[in-house]
N, C-alpha and C positions, 0 to 999 in steps of 0.2 A: 502494500499498498504506499509506506513511505516512498519507495522509488517512483511511483507513478504522478506523486505528487510533487516531487523536486523536477521530473520532468514536465510537468505541466509548467512549472512556475521557469525553466529556463525556455520554455518555445513560446510564452506567451510575447515577447518582444517581437518575436517573428512573424508572430500571426498578426500584431496591431503595427505593422508597416517598416519591418527593418529595411525595405526599400529604398527610403528616405535619408538613410544614413549614406554618404557618400563613399562608397567602396567597389572600388571594381574588382570583378572576379566575374569568371566565364558565364555568359549566358543570365547575369544576377542571382547565379546558385539555383535557377528554377530545374534543370536539371542533372544536378549534382545527386549521389545518393546519400541518405542519413547516415554518418557515422554510428548513431545511436542504434541503429539496427542491428549491427555487428555486436556492438557491446551486447546487446539484450540476446543474442543468441549464444553468448558466452557463457558457460557454465562458471559458477563459484570457483575461486582458485584457478581457472582454465589460463590457457595461451592462445590470445587473438593475435594471428599474423594477418591484416588486410591482406587483399590483392593492392598491386601499386596503383594511385591515384590520387583524383582532387575528392573530398568528400564534404559533406556539408555537416555542422555543428548547430547547435551546442550539443555536449555530450553531457552526461550524468554517469559517474560510478559509483555505484554506492555499496560495492562488496568487492571483496580482493579478487584481483586479476590482474596478467600480463600483459601489454601490450607490445609489440613487436613491429616497429614500420619500417626498419632497414633502410632509412634516409629516403625513400620513395613515397610515404605516404603524407599528404599535406589534409587538415583538417580548415576551411575557412568558415567563419561565423560571421561573414556577410557583414561587419562593422557594429553588429550589436550584441553586449553581455558578454560574459567571458569562455572561452573556447572549451575548456576542460573545466568541470568542478568534480572535486572526489572530497567524498563524505564516507570514507573507510579506512580502515585501516590496511596494510598489507599491499595495498596498489604500484605496478612497477609500468611507468610509461617510459618507453625508448624509442629512439629514432623516428621521430614525427616531426612534420612544422607544422606549427601552429599557427594562423596570422587572422587577423580581420575580428578584434575585438572591438568593442563599444566605446565611448568616451566617457563611462560614467565614473567619477570620483568616488559616490555616495555607494557604489554598488562593488567598487575597485573591480572593474572589468579587465579582462589577464587573461594571459594564454592559458595559464593554468591555477585555478584556486584549490588551495588544499585543508582540510579539515579531519585530520586525521593521525596515527602515528605509524611509524614504520614504512611511508611511502617512500618510493624512488622516482627522481623525474633526470634523466640522462642521456646525452645526444642529440637533445629537442633542437631546432632550430625555432626561435619564437621572433617573428615580425610582425610590425603593423598592430602591434598590443599595445594598450596602454601601460598595463602592469605584467611584467614579464609573468613573474611565478610569487605568488602570494600563499604565505603560511599562516594560519591562526590558530592559537592553541595546539600546536604542533610537536610532537617529541621524537627522536630516534628518526626523523627524515633525511636524504640522502638529497642534493641536488648537485648534480655532477656533469659538466663539460658539455652545457648546454651555452647557445649563441643567441643571444636576448637583444634586442633592440624594440625600443617604443614607435611610437607614432613621429616621425622624424619632420612632418611637416609642421607641426605644433610649437611653441615657442620653448625652448628647456625647462621653465618652471612648471608648465603646463603638462609635460608629460608623468609620464607616470615612474614608478620604481622598477627599476631592474628584478632585483628579489626583494621581498618586504617581510621580515619574521616580527609578530607580534604576539606575545606572550609566548613564546616557542624556545624549546629545550633543548638540548642534547643533539642539536642536528648539525651536519655537517654540510656545509655550500662550499665546494671544491670546483678550481678548473674553470670556470665558467668564463665566458667574452660577454663583456655587456654595452655597448656604445650606442649612444647618444639616448641614454634614459635621463632621468632624473637624477635619483640616488639608488645605493642599496643602503636600508634602512635595518636597526636591531633596535625593536623598543619592546622593554618590559620583557626581556629574554635573558637566557643566563645559560652558561655551559655549551655554546654553540662552537665550532670550528670554522673557520672562514679561510681559507688556505688556495694558493695558486690561482685566484682570480684574476682577470686582466680587465679594467674601467679606463675607458676614455672618454671624452664628450660628454661628460656630465657635470652637475653642479656638484655634490657631494659623492667623490666616489663610496667612501663608505662612512655612515653616521650611527652613532650609538646615543639611543635616548633611555636613562633609568634602566640601564642592563649591567649586569655584571659578569665577572670571571669567564670571560669570552678569551680565543684565541682568534689572532690575526695575524698569519705566517705567510712569506712566501709569494706574495701580492704584489702585482705591477699597476700603479695608478700613476696615468698621466695627461696632462692636456685637459684638466677638469678644474672648476672652479677650487674645490678644496679636497684634499687628499684624505684626510682619516678627519673626524672630528667628534670627540669624547665628551658627552657632556652627561652630568651626574652619574656616570657609570664607574664601578670602580673595580680594582682588582684584575682589569684587561692587560694580556700578554701581547705586546707588539713588536713583530722580530722579524726580519729579514724577508721586509717590504722595499721594493725600486719606487719612489712616490718622486715626480717629476712635470715642472713646466705647469704648477699650479698658476694659471690664468689669472689675467687681473690686476689691480693694483692691490687689491683686501686676497689676493691669493695665498692658502695656506696649505703647508706640505701637511701638519700633523695639529692640532690645537684642541685645547683643553679646556673643558670649563668646569669648575667646581669637582673635579675629579680625583679619585686619590688612589695610593697603591698599587701603582702603574709600574709594568717593567716594559721600557721602551729600549729595545737594542738591536743592532747589527741589522738598523736600517739606511738605505741611501734617500737623502733630500735633497734634490738639486733643483737649481734655476727657478726656483717660488718666490714672491713676495716675501713671505715669511716662512723660514725653514718651520719653528716650531712657534705656536702660540702660546700663550701660558697665560689663564684667568684665574686667579682666584682655586689653585690647583698646587698642592694636595688641600681638599677641601678639609679632609679631617686632620687636625693637629698632633695627632699621635698616629700617625702613617707617612712615609715620603714616597715619593715618583722615583725610580730610578732609570737614570738615561743612561746606556751605557754604550762602547762602540759603534756609536751611530757615525757616519758620514754627513755631515751638511755644509754643501760645499756650492758656490756661486749663487746664493741666493741675496736678495735685497739686504734682508736681516736676517741673521741664523738664526737666535734666539729673540722672541719678543715677548716680555713681559707686560702684561697689562697694568699693572701695577707692584709696587714693591711687595715680594713676597716672600716665601721661605717655604723649605721641606723639599726640592727637589738635589737630588744629588747626580751631579756632571761626571762619570769617569772615562776615560780612554776614548772620547769622544774625538772627532776631526772635525774641527773648524776652518773650511778651507776657502780663501778668495771672497767671502761674504762681503758685502759693501760695508755694513754693520755688522759686526760678530755679536753683541749680545746689546739691546736697548730694553730700557724700563720705561714705560709710560709714566707722563707726572714726575719726573725725576726719579730720586731714590737710586737704590742701588740693588744689584741682582746677587751681591756677596754676600745675605743671609743663608744663600745655599750652597752646596759644597763642590766645589771645583778643584777635582784631582787628577793629574795625570794623563789633560787632555791635550791634543793636538791643535798649534795654533799656528796659521801660516805667516800673518803677522807679526809672531814672536821675535824681538831685536836682541835676544840675548845669546849666548855661547853655550857649548857643550865640548869644553877642554878636556875633561877626563871621560869622554866618551862613552858614556853610562848611558845616552838615550835619553836623558831627561837635562833639562838647561839649566846650566850653572844659577842664573835668578829667577824671580817668579815673574808669571807672565800679568801682567795690570793692562786693564781695559778703563779708560778713562772716557768722563763725559765732561763737553768742553761746551762752556754757556753760548758758543756762538753758533751752534748747531739747530739753527733756528727752525729747520724743519721737521724736528721732534715736537715744537710747538705750533707751530703753524702746520697744519695740514694742506692747506695750497700749496704751501712752498715743497711740499713731498714730490712736488712734479720735478723740481730742480735738482732733487736729491742725485749726487754724483757730476753735477756741470761744473764747468772748468770754475762758475764764479764762486759756489759754494765750499769747492774744495779749495780755493783760495782762501776764503774766509778761514775755513778748517786750519790750513796751515799757518797762517798767522796767528791764531789763536793758541796752536801749540809751542809756534815759536815766542811769543811774548802773550803771556796769557794775561786779562785784565782782573781775573779772579782765580783762586785755586780750582783746580778742576775736581769732578765727584768722582771717585773710585767706583765704578759699575762691578768687576769681576775683578778677583785676586786668584789666580792657579798657580800655587806655589812648588809644584812639580810636572812643569811643562814637557810635555813629550815633544823631543825634535825628531822623531821618526814619521812619515807622513803616511796613509795609507795610499792603497793603490787604489785609483779612480777610473771606472769604466762606465760606461754608458748602462741607465739602469734599463732602459729598454732598446730593443733593436725596431725603431721605427722611421722609416725615411723621411714621414712628413713633419719630424720633429723641426722645431727651426734650429 
């Protein structure tokens, strides 16, 4: 009975004029066979291998089965609703092309909506779908090796998310390629693994909200507005990721908003407006955030503190040729955090005993005439000959004592090997 009710709900938009939604498909889908008929003919826990071709959605699956498309099966939803809706445990969907969802944010029109546990979606191509794959209240699901894009004719902020987790736990999001989507988001979700994914042309490559104890590893994020942003999310491990070309004057490699007990290690953060953006983090004063062995290079600002804060430990990182290595908004200092054993490309000391550690500390000062720090409009001229000249004169003959921003007492001399973060000929 429940199966027939869900099917009726899914079919209503088609019966009420789906042709009004602009989406091109052969003969407006009139002659396409219904994929739902193949589902209905498959027994519980059975394996469905559809004949190659194009089928009409939508599809409701409310009992465990396996669909093997072999890369030769397309389900076209005609621009209305979600293509596949899974309301069961133990469903496997692989090798399908899913296209033509609707454009409703309220209904989260997607390639696949999942409401269940131990489900798998892999090796699928999802295009022209507002959202890619949406998981709500799901556990132990696997989303692997899918290629996902949204409605590319829409503005970036109007597109849906490539993968969306809401109140979901112990899932694996692995080796997916998302382009031209809005975000990948993790809301109120814990103990998930997000590994080996590639995202480009998006707003937030990965955005956490109120989500704890997740793993983010071996991902590539490039040419997005923001690489990774952690908001109110504690205990997250972010390691071995490559983040490059966070676009725009406010581009951020990794941002932190009131987050605590983080492990940020072995990441490459290159060519962003700000490599790291730290806002009231760690929020819990009894915890620390650990930044270890990261390469932060060629950014406008290496580490931007929104305000004078403490509790962050920076050890064995490589700060290479950032225009400004460390900046603290509103003045103040970043020296209440721990800075030990980092490599600084602008270190001006020596290593006479050849032990790999500078003989004198590395110190970063803020000079009074860095007007770009106090005037947002002046940031446009940051790095220009005029401001560089003013800065040089202030260093030679300061009108007031400069403020100490950072002091690393054991700066490392040896520099990390730098290689491009991604193989992409389109990168400028």
